[in-house]
mmCIF file of the N, C-alpha and C atoms, coordinates in Angstrom:
data_MODEL
# 
_entry.id   MODEL 
# 
loop_
_atom_site.group_PDB 
_atom_site.id 
_atom_site.type_symbol 
_atom_site.label_atom_id 
_atom_site.label_alt_id 
_atom_site.label_comp_id 
_atom_site.label_asym_id 
_atom_site.label_entity_id 
_atom_site.label_seq_id 
_atom_site.pdbx_PDB_ins_code 
_atom_site.Cartn_x 
_atom_site.Cartn_y 
_atom_site.Cartn_z 
_atom_site.occupancy 
_atom_site.B_iso_or_equiv 
_atom_site.pdbx_formal_charge 
_atom_site.auth_seq_id 
_atom_site.auth_comp_id 
_atom_site.auth_asym_id 
_atom_site.auth_atom_id 
_atom_site.pdbx_PDB_model_num 
ATOM 1   N N  . UNK A 1 1  ? -105.892 2.394   70.321 1.00 0.00 ? 1  UNK A N  1 
ATOM 2   C CA . UNK A 1 1  ? -106.033 1.429   69.256 1.00 0.00 ? 1  UNK A CA 1 
ATOM 3   C C  . UNK A 1 1  ? -107.352 1.731   68.538 1.00 0.00 ? 1  UNK A C  1 
ATOM 4   N N  . UNK A 1 2  ? -107.314 2.027   67.278 1.00 0.00 ? 2  UNK A N  1 
ATOM 5   C CA . UNK A 1 2  ? -108.551 2.360   66.569 1.00 0.00 ? 2  UNK A CA 1 
ATOM 6   C C  . UNK A 1 2  ? -109.467 1.144   66.408 1.00 0.00 ? 2  UNK A C  1 
ATOM 7   N N  . UNK A 1 3  ? -110.737 1.415   66.426 1.00 0.00 ? 3  UNK A N  1 
ATOM 8   C CA . UNK A 1 3  ? -111.723 0.347   66.272 1.00 0.00 ? 3  UNK A CA 1 
ATOM 9   C C  . UNK A 1 3  ? -111.848 -0.037  64.797 1.00 0.00 ? 3  UNK A C  1 
ATOM 10  N N  . UNK A 1 4  ? -111.944 -1.329  64.540 1.00 0.00 ? 4  UNK A N  1 
ATOM 11  C CA . UNK A 1 4  ? -112.197 -1.816  63.186 1.00 0.00 ? 4  UNK A CA 1 
ATOM 12  C C  . UNK A 1 4  ? -113.688 -1.802  62.903 1.00 0.00 ? 4  UNK A C  1 
ATOM 13  N N  . UNK A 1 5  ? -114.470 -1.927  63.987 1.00 0.00 ? 5  UNK A N  1 
ATOM 14  C CA . UNK A 1 5  ? -115.928 -1.957  63.862 1.00 0.00 ? 5  UNK A CA 1 
ATOM 15  C C  . UNK A 1 5  ? -116.509 -1.609  65.219 1.00 0.00 ? 5  UNK A C  1 
ATOM 16  N N  . UNK A 1 6  ? -117.628 -0.943  65.239 1.00 0.00 ? 6  UNK A N  1 
ATOM 17  C CA . UNK A 1 6  ? -118.301 -0.604  66.487 1.00 0.00 ? 6  UNK A CA 1 
ATOM 18  C C  . UNK A 1 6  ? -119.771 -0.973  66.376 1.00 0.00 ? 6  UNK A C  1 
ATOM 19  N N  . UNK A 1 7  ? -120.316 -1.489  67.474 1.00 0.00 ? 7  UNK A N  1 
ATOM 20  C CA . UNK A 1 7  ? -121.722 -1.871  67.539 1.00 0.00 ? 7  UNK A CA 1 
ATOM 21  C C  . UNK A 1 7  ? -122.262 -1.354  68.866 1.00 0.00 ? 7  UNK A C  1 
ATOM 22  N N  . UNK A 1 8  ? -123.489 -0.879  68.862 1.00 0.00 ? 8  UNK A N  1 
ATOM 23  C CA . UNK A 1 8  ? -124.136 -0.441  70.099 1.00 0.00 ? 8  UNK A CA 1 
ATOM 24  C C  . UNK A 1 8  ? -125.441 -1.212  70.263 1.00 0.00 ? 8  UNK A C  1 
ATOM 25  N N  . UNK A 1 9  ? -125.559 -1.910  71.385 1.00 0.00 ? 9  UNK A N  1 
ATOM 26  C CA . UNK A 1 9  ? -126.799 -2.587  71.750 1.00 0.00 ? 9  UNK A CA 1 
ATOM 27  C C  . UNK A 1 9  ? -127.478 -1.703  72.784 1.00 0.00 ? 9  UNK A C  1 
ATOM 28  N N  . UNK A 1 10 ? -128.776 -1.499  72.669 1.00 0.00 ? 10 UNK A N  1 
ATOM 29  C CA . UNK A 1 10 ? -129.477 -0.658  73.634 1.00 0.00 ? 10 UNK A CA 1 
ATOM 30  C C  . UNK A 1 10 ? -130.863 -1.212  73.904 1.00 0.00 ? 10 UNK A C  1 
ATOM 31  N N  . UNK A 1 11 ? -131.298 -0.992  75.112 1.00 0.00 ? 11 UNK A N  1 
ATOM 32  C CA . UNK A 1 11 ? -132.638 -1.372  75.520 1.00 0.00 ? 11 UNK A CA 1 
ATOM 33  C C  . UNK A 1 11 ? -133.191 -0.295  76.432 1.00 0.00 ? 11 UNK A C  1 
ATOM 34  N N  . UNK A 1 12 ? -134.350 -0.513  76.990 1.00 0.00 ? 12 UNK A N  1 
ATOM 35  C CA . UNK A 1 12 ? -134.968 0.510   77.840 1.00 0.00 ? 12 UNK A CA 1 
ATOM 36  C C  . UNK A 1 12 ? -134.115 0.907   79.053 1.00 0.00 ? 12 UNK A C  1 
ATOM 37  N N  . UNK A 1 13 ? -133.287 -0.006  79.541 1.00 0.00 ? 13 UNK A N  1 
ATOM 38  C CA . UNK A 1 13 ? -132.522 0.294   80.755 1.00 0.00 ? 13 UNK A CA 1 
ATOM 39  C C  . UNK A 1 13 ? -131.016 0.106   80.599 1.00 0.00 ? 13 UNK A C  1 
ATOM 40  N N  . UNK A 1 14 ? -130.512 -0.028  79.369 1.00 0.00 ? 14 UNK A N  1 
ATOM 41  C CA . UNK A 1 14 ? -129.067 -0.218  79.211 1.00 0.00 ? 14 UNK A CA 1 
ATOM 42  C C  . UNK A 1 14 ? -128.583 0.268   77.851 1.00 0.00 ? 14 UNK A C  1 
ATOM 43  N N  . UNK A 1 15 ? -127.309 0.579   77.801 1.00 0.00 ? 15 UNK A N  1 
ATOM 44  C CA . UNK A 1 15 ? -126.587 0.862   76.556 1.00 0.00 ? 15 UNK A CA 1 
ATOM 45  C C  . UNK A 1 15 ? -125.288 0.081   76.643 1.00 0.00 ? 15 UNK A C  1 
ATOM 46  N N  . UNK A 1 16 ? -124.981 -0.679  75.608 1.00 0.00 ? 16 UNK A N  1 
ATOM 47  C CA . UNK A 1 16 ? -123.794 -1.532  75.631 1.00 0.00 ? 16 UNK A CA 1 
ATOM 48  C C  . UNK A 1 16 ? -122.970 -1.321  74.361 1.00 0.00 ? 16 UNK A C  1 
ATOM 49  N N  . UNK A 1 17 ? -121.978 -0.426  74.399 1.00 0.00 ? 17 UNK A N  1 
ATOM 50  C CA . UNK A 1 17 ? -121.129 -0.247  73.223 1.00 0.00 ? 17 UNK A CA 1 
ATOM 51  C C  . UNK A 1 17 ? -120.080 -1.352  73.141 1.00 0.00 ? 17 UNK A C  1 
ATOM 52  N N  . UNK A 1 18 ? -119.834 -1.832  71.955 1.00 0.00 ? 18 UNK A N  1 
ATOM 53  C CA . UNK A 1 18 ? -118.799 -2.848  71.737 1.00 0.00 ? 18 UNK A CA 1 
ATOM 54  C C  . UNK A 1 18 ? -117.849 -2.349  70.659 1.00 0.00 ? 18 UNK A C  1 
ATOM 55  N N  . UNK A 1 19 ? -116.568 -2.429  70.932 1.00 0.00 ? 19 UNK A N  1 
ATOM 56  C CA . UNK A 1 19 ? -115.536 -2.053  69.975 1.00 0.00 ? 19 UNK A CA 1 
ATOM 57  C C  . UNK A 1 19 ? -114.789 -3.318  69.555 1.00 0.00 ? 19 UNK A C  1 
ATOM 58  N N  . UNK A 1 20 ? -114.624 -3.511  68.271 1.00 0.00 ? 20 UNK A N  1 
ATOM 59  C CA . UNK A 1 20 ? -113.876 -4.649  67.753 1.00 0.00 ? 20 UNK A CA 1 
ATOM 60  C C  . UNK A 1 20 ? -112.598 -4.112  67.129 1.00 0.00 ? 20 UNK A C  1 
ATOM 61  N N  . UNK A 1 21 ? -111.470 -4.677  67.513 1.00 0.00 ? 21 UNK A N  1 
ATOM 62  C CA . UNK A 1 21 ? -110.181 -4.225  67.005 1.00 0.00 ? 21 UNK A CA 1 
ATOM 63  C C  . UNK A 1 21 ? -109.525 -5.346  66.213 1.00 0.00 ? 21 UNK A C  1 
ATOM 64  N N  . UNK A 1 22 ? -108.746 -4.960  65.251 1.00 0.00 ? 22 UNK A N  1 
ATOM 65  C CA . UNK A 1 22 ? -108.022 -5.951  64.451 1.00 0.00 ? 22 UNK A CA 1 
ATOM 66  C C  . UNK A 1 22 ? -106.590 -6.015  64.967 1.00 0.00 ? 22 UNK A C  1 
ATOM 67  N N  . UNK A 1 23 ? -106.188 -7.184  65.426 1.00 0.00 ? 23 UNK A N  1 
ATOM 68  C CA . UNK A 1 23 ? -104.819 -7.365  65.903 1.00 0.00 ? 23 UNK A CA 1 
ATOM 69  C C  . UNK A 1 23 ? -104.209 -8.593  65.234 1.00 0.00 ? 23 UNK A C  1 
ATOM 70  N N  . UNK A 1 24 ? -102.909 -8.596  65.179 1.00 0.00 ? 24 UNK A N  1 
ATOM 71  C CA . UNK A 1 24 ? -102.180 -9.732  64.633 1.00 0.00 ? 24 UNK A CA 1 
ATOM 72  C C  . UNK A 1 24 ? -101.077 -10.086 65.625 1.00 0.00 ? 24 UNK A C  1 
ATOM 73  N N  . UNK A 1 25 ? -101.111 -11.319 66.118 1.00 0.00 ? 25 UNK A N  1 
ATOM 74  C CA . UNK A 1 25 ? -100.122 -11.767 67.100 1.00 0.00 ? 25 UNK A CA 1 
ATOM 75  C C  . UNK A 1 25 ? -99.479  -13.059 66.649 1.00 0.00 ? 25 UNK A C  1 
ATOM 76  N N  . UNK A 1 26 ? -98.223  -13.168 66.950 1.00 0.00 ? 26 UNK A N  1 
ATOM 77  C CA . UNK A 1 26 ? -97.516  -14.420 66.729 1.00 0.00 ? 26 UNK A CA 1 
ATOM 78  C C  . UNK A 1 26 ? -97.716  -15.319 67.948 1.00 0.00 ? 26 UNK A C  1 
ATOM 79  N N  . UNK A 1 27 ? -97.531  -16.626 67.815 1.00 0.00 ? 27 UNK A N  1 
ATOM 80  C CA . UNK A 1 27 ? -97.656  -17.521 68.966 1.00 0.00 ? 27 UNK A CA 1 
ATOM 81  C C  . UNK A 1 27 ? -96.778  -17.049 70.123 1.00 0.00 ? 27 UNK A C  1 
ATOM 82  N N  . UNK A 1 28 ? -97.360  -17.000 71.315 1.00 0.00 ? 28 UNK A N  1 
ATOM 83  C CA . UNK A 1 28 ? -96.620  -16.578 72.506 1.00 0.00 ? 28 UNK A CA 1 
ATOM 84  C C  . UNK A 1 28 ? -96.688  -15.080 72.765 1.00 0.00 ? 28 UNK A C  1 
ATOM 85  N N  . UNK A 1 29 ? -97.152  -14.272 71.811 1.00 0.00 ? 29 UNK A N  1 
ATOM 86  C CA . UNK A 1 29 ? -97.264  -12.830 72.012 1.00 0.00 ? 29 UNK A CA 1 
ATOM 87  C C  . UNK A 1 29 ? -98.600  -12.501 72.668 1.00 0.00 ? 29 UNK A C  1 
ATOM 88  N N  . UNK A 1 30 ? -98.632  -11.360 73.318 1.00 0.00 ? 30 UNK A N  1 
ATOM 89  C CA . UNK A 1 30 ? -99.890  -10.889 73.902 1.00 0.00 ? 30 UNK A CA 1 
ATOM 90  C C  . UNK A 1 30 ? -99.964  -9.373  73.740 1.00 0.00 ? 30 UNK A C  1 
ATOM 91  N N  . UNK A 1 31 ? -101.149 -8.862  73.894 1.00 0.00 ? 31 UNK A N  1 
ATOM 92  C CA . UNK A 1 31 ? -101.364 -7.421  73.794 1.00 0.00 ? 31 UNK A CA 1 
ATOM 93  C C  . UNK A 1 31 ? -102.497 -7.063  74.740 1.00 0.00 ? 31 UNK A C  1 
ATOM 94  N N  . UNK A 1 32 ? -102.368 -5.947  75.426 1.00 0.00 ? 32 UNK A N  1 
ATOM 95  C CA . UNK A 1 32 ? -103.386 -5.497  76.364 1.00 0.00 ? 32 UNK A CA 1 
ATOM 96  C C  . UNK A 1 32 ? -103.775 -4.064  76.048 1.00 0.00 ? 32 UNK A C  1 
ATOM 97  N N  . UNK A 1 33 ? -105.038 -3.722  76.344 1.00 0.00 ? 33 UNK A N  1 
ATOM 98  C CA . UNK A 1 33 ? -105.474 -2.344  76.199 1.00 0.00 ? 33 UNK A CA 1 
ATOM 99  C C  . UNK A 1 33 ? -106.674 -2.122  77.098 1.00 0.00 ? 33 UNK A C  1 
ATOM 100 N N  . UNK A 1 34 ? -106.970 -0.872  77.312 1.00 0.00 ? 34 UNK A N  1 
ATOM 101 C CA . UNK A 1 34 ? -108.117 -0.467  78.119 1.00 0.00 ? 34 UNK A CA 1 
ATOM 102 C C  . UNK A 1 34 ? -108.911 0.545   77.305 1.00 0.00 ? 34 UNK A C  1 
ATOM 103 N N  . UNK A 1 35 ? -110.201 0.399   77.281 1.00 0.00 ? 35 UNK A N  1 
ATOM 104 C CA . UNK A 1 35 ? -111.069 1.362   76.611 1.00 0.00 ? 35 UNK A CA 1 
ATOM 105 C C  . UNK A 1 35 ? -112.016 1.913   77.666 1.00 0.00 ? 35 UNK A C  1 
ATOM 106 N N  . UNK A 1 36 ? -112.143 3.225   77.705 1.00 0.00 ? 36 UNK A N  1 
ATOM 107 C CA . UNK A 1 36 ? -112.984 3.893   78.697 1.00 0.00 ? 36 UNK A CA 1 
ATOM 108 C C  . UNK A 1 36 ? -114.116 4.627   77.991 1.00 0.00 ? 36 UNK A C  1 
ATOM 109 N N  . UNK A 1 37 ? -115.305 4.507   78.527 1.00 0.00 ? 37 UNK A N  1 
ATOM 110 C CA . UNK A 1 37 ? -116.476 5.199   77.985 1.00 0.00 ? 37 UNK A CA 1 
ATOM 111 C C  . UNK A 1 37 ? -116.954 6.209   79.024 1.00 0.00 ? 37 UNK A C  1 
ATOM 112 N N  . UNK A 1 38 ? -117.312 7.387   78.560 1.00 0.00 ? 38 UNK A N  1 
ATOM 113 C CA . UNK A 1 38 ? -117.899 8.400   79.436 1.00 0.00 ? 38 UNK A CA 1 
ATOM 114 C C  . UNK A 1 38 ? -119.233 8.806   78.837 1.00 0.00 ? 38 UNK A C  1 
ATOM 115 N N  . UNK A 1 39 ? -120.294 8.671   79.621 1.00 0.00 ? 39 UNK A N  1 
ATOM 116 C CA . UNK A 1 39 ? -121.625 9.041   79.195 1.00 0.00 ? 39 UNK A CA 1 
ATOM 117 C C  . UNK A 1 39 ? -122.083 10.226  80.020 1.00 0.00 ? 39 UNK A C  1 
ATOM 118 N N  . UNK A 1 40 ? -122.651 11.189  79.358 1.00 0.00 ? 40 UNK A N  1 
ATOM 119 C CA . UNK A 1 40 ? -123.166 12.368  80.051 1.00 0.00 ? 40 UNK A CA 1 
ATOM 120 C C  . UNK A 1 40 ? -124.653 12.484  79.768 1.00 0.00 ? 40 UNK A C  1 
ATOM 121 N N  . UNK A 1 41 ? -125.415 12.599  80.819 1.00 0.00 ? 41 UNK A N  1 
ATOM 122 C CA . UNK A 1 41 ? -126.865 12.753  80.689 1.00 0.00 ? 41 UNK A CA 1 
ATOM 123 C C  . UNK A 1 41 ? -127.186 14.213  80.989 1.00 0.00 ? 41 UNK A C  1 
ATOM 124 N N  . UNK A 1 42 ? -127.816 14.856  80.054 1.00 0.00 ? 42 UNK A N  1 
ATOM 125 C CA . UNK A 1 42 ? -128.174 16.275  80.246 1.00 0.00 ? 42 UNK A CA 1 
ATOM 126 C C  . UNK A 1 42 ? -129.570 16.417  80.775 1.00 0.00 ? 42 UNK A C  1 
# 
């Protein structure tokens, strides 16, 4: 599911990416997804 907007919060000891998606649901409908992040430190 493509992101509609992305924001990254960071501090000295953390990085917190947030993905916002645009969805449209009718009453009683639901939708699920999983987003995985992989960070590599060189």
